N, C-alpha and C positions, 0 to 999 in steps of 0.2 A: 504494500500500500504506500503510495507516495506521501512524503512528509508535507507539512504545511509550507516549508520552503520550496519544495519541488512543485507543489500545486500553484504557487505564485506564477510560474511560467506557463500555466494553462491559458492565461490571458493572451489576447492578440494585439491589443493596442497599448503601448507604454509611453510614458514621458520619463525622461531621465534628467535630473537636475545636477548641474555642476556650476562652478564659477571660475572660468579661465583666468580672470584677473588675479586670483589668489593661488590657484594650483592648476595644473593641466586638466582639461576636461576628461572625464572618465571614458576614454575611447574604447577600452577593452569591453566594458559592459555595453556600450552603445553599438559597437560593431558586432559583438556576440549576439545581441538581440536581433539585429538585422540579418545575421547569418542564419538564425533560426527561423527566418521568414516572418518575423514580427514587424508590425508597424511601430516605429519608435521616433519620437520627437525629442530633439535636444532643447532643454530649457537652460538658458545661461544669460542672466541679465547683463553680463559684461561682454557679450560677443554677439555678432550678427550672423555668423555661420560657424558650424562645427563639422569638420570632416567633409566639407563641400556641400553640406545641407544647411538650410536655413535654421537659425537658432531663434527661439522665442523667449521673451522676457519673463513670462509667467504662464500659468495654466490657462488663464482667461484668453490668451492670445493664440492658443492652438487652433488649427483649422477644423478639428473635430474633437469630440470627447475621447478620453482614454479610459482604460479600465484599471490601470495600475501605474504607480509612481515609484521610481527609485531615486532616493536622495543621496547624492554624493557631494553635496555642497559643504562648506565649512560648518563645523559643529555649532557655531554660534547662530546659524541660520536654520537649524533643523526644526526647532519648534514652529517657526513661522511657515516652513514648507508643509509641516504636518497640518497646521491650521488651514493652509490653502487647499490641501487635499480634502480636508473635512468640508470646507465650503463648497468644493466642487463635487461633493458626494462620492468621492473615491473610498473604497473599502479595502483595497489592497495596496499597502505601502511597504517599501523596503528601505530601511536606513542602513547605509553602509557601516560596517563594523567600526566601533569606537567613535561614531558620529552621533549616537543617540544621547539624549539628555533625559533626566527624570521628568522634566516638564513636557517634553515631546511624547514620552511614553504614556504619561498620565492623560494628556490631551487625546492621544490616539484611542486609549481605552474608553474615555468619556464619549468619544465621537463614534464608537463602533467600528473603528478601523482595525483590520487584521494586520498588525504591525510585525514585520520580520526585522530582526536586528541581531547584532552580535556575530554576524558572519558576512562573508563577501559574496555578492551576487555573481561575480566573475567565475566562481567555481562552477556555476550551473550553466554558463553560456560559452565556455571556452573548451573546445575539443582538444584531444591529443595530450601528449606528455608535456606539461608545463609546471611552473611553480604552483599555479592554481590547481592543477590536477593532483599534485602532492598534498596541498592543503585540503582538497576534497577527500582524499583517501584518509587523512588523519581525522577529519571531522566525522567521516562515516564510522571509523573505528571507535571514536568517542561517543557515537550516538547522537551527534549534534547536526546531522546533515538533513 
């Protein structure tokens, strides 16, 4: 039976939040979702394009609704992005490991959001033998996949 983390990728339309002005946009997650045939929109308030695709400043600017959100923005922004997800009616949100905050987790719970946190989405979208596949193997052994 798939885990809650694995079921996240049953969604078809994703938005992925990063902030290129602070650190490189999370291209591994972005490209991995695209490689899986998912529709994925880059949200980056500090950029106009990501990997040759248009970047959007926020969820409201997207050309269509999405089903899931991955937040890989600076930790200080996590709670605000969870709030934006709640306003947009999203119920599937992933916060990149070590980017969660108690406030973001509490808000997600209050809002009925199925929040995935504590691990890296790249483990689920990157094929082959990589650092992330080794991370995946360790997490599976630990029962946290």
